[in-house]
N, C-alpha and C positions, 0 to 999 in steps of 0.2 A: 415706559418699557427700557430696560438697560441693555445695550448691545455689547457683546464681548468683543475685545480686539481681535483682529485676524492673526492667525499664527503665521510667523515669518520664517520658522525653522531655526532661529537662534533661541538658545536657552536664555531664560530670564530669571534672574535672582534678585529679589527686593527691588524690582522695577528697573534694573540695570542689565543691559543685554550682555551675554558673556561673549568672551572671543571665540569659543568653540561652537562649531556648527553640528546641529544634530543631524545624523545620517540615517535615522530610522532603525539602525541595527543595535541590538543589545550587546554589550560585551560578553564574550564567551565565558561560560562558567566551567570551572575546573570541578570535575568529579573525583571524589577520593574513594578508597576502598570501603569506607565506612558509610558512604551514601547508599540508601536503600530505596529502590523504586518498586512500587507496587506493580504487580503483574497486570498487563493489559487485558489478558485473556485468562479466565479461569477454565482449567482443563479438568476432565474432558468437555469440549465445547461441542454441543450437537448443532447440526445444520450450519456449519461453518462454511461461508461461501468463498470460492476460488474462482476468479475470472481469468482465463487464459486467452491472450490475443496473439494471433499469428497469420502468417501468410495462408490465404484460402488455397485449398488444393486437396487433392485425393487423399484420404486417410488421416487429415489433421485431427478430427474428432476422436477416431479410434486410438490415435496416438496419445492423446490427452487422457483418455479413458485408461488405457494400458498402464500409464505412469501413475495416474491416481490409485488405481487398484493395487498396484505394487506397495503403495504406502498407506492405503486406507481399505483394507480387504473387505470391509463392511459397507463400502460404497454403494449406494442405490442408484442405478443408471437412470431410473425415472426422474431423478433430480435434475437431469442434463438439460441445459437450455442452450442452443445454438443460434447465433445471428450473424448474418453477413453484413459487411460494411456497406455504406451507400453505393460506392462504386464497385463492390464485389471483390476488391483486392485483399481484404482482411477477413478473418473469421473470428468471432468471440464465442468461447465455450465457457459456460459457467456450470459449476458443479457444487453440491452441497455435500460436506463430509463430516464426520465426527472427529474433531481434531483432538489429538490426544497429547501433544506437546510441542514446544517450539522447535525442536529437533526434527519432528515430523514434517512440520510445515517448511522448515528450511530444506530438508531433503527433497521435498516434491518441488520446491522453487528451483533447486540445483538441477534436478533431473529434467524438468520441463525446459530450462534454458539450454542445457546441454544438447538438445535435440537440433539446435540451429534454426528450427522453424517458428520458435516462440520469440515474440518481441517484448511482450510484457506480461507479468503475473501480478494480479492484483488480489 
């Protein structure tokens, strides 16, 4: 059985260790106007999940629903899932919407964060 040598973090070329150390980071790539990226989501996207995490308290779920309905009027409130954190300090509210555009999702995110009660939107 052949055992491969242990990686030391030094680059090896033709059996000779190079003087540069590998840091684990790839060099940044520069994007140009001609670079085209495939969309990550095809719109409309039914049952798109949005999870909102914020301070637990009176009316947090209602606040999230109000903002979601403003941007996704066809939102079905039966898809709402609410969970308390282990210590009860935070609340997680998950909804499913029909996402129609990146702009819609960005607007939802901005409005939720603007409340001051939302810590994270996933």
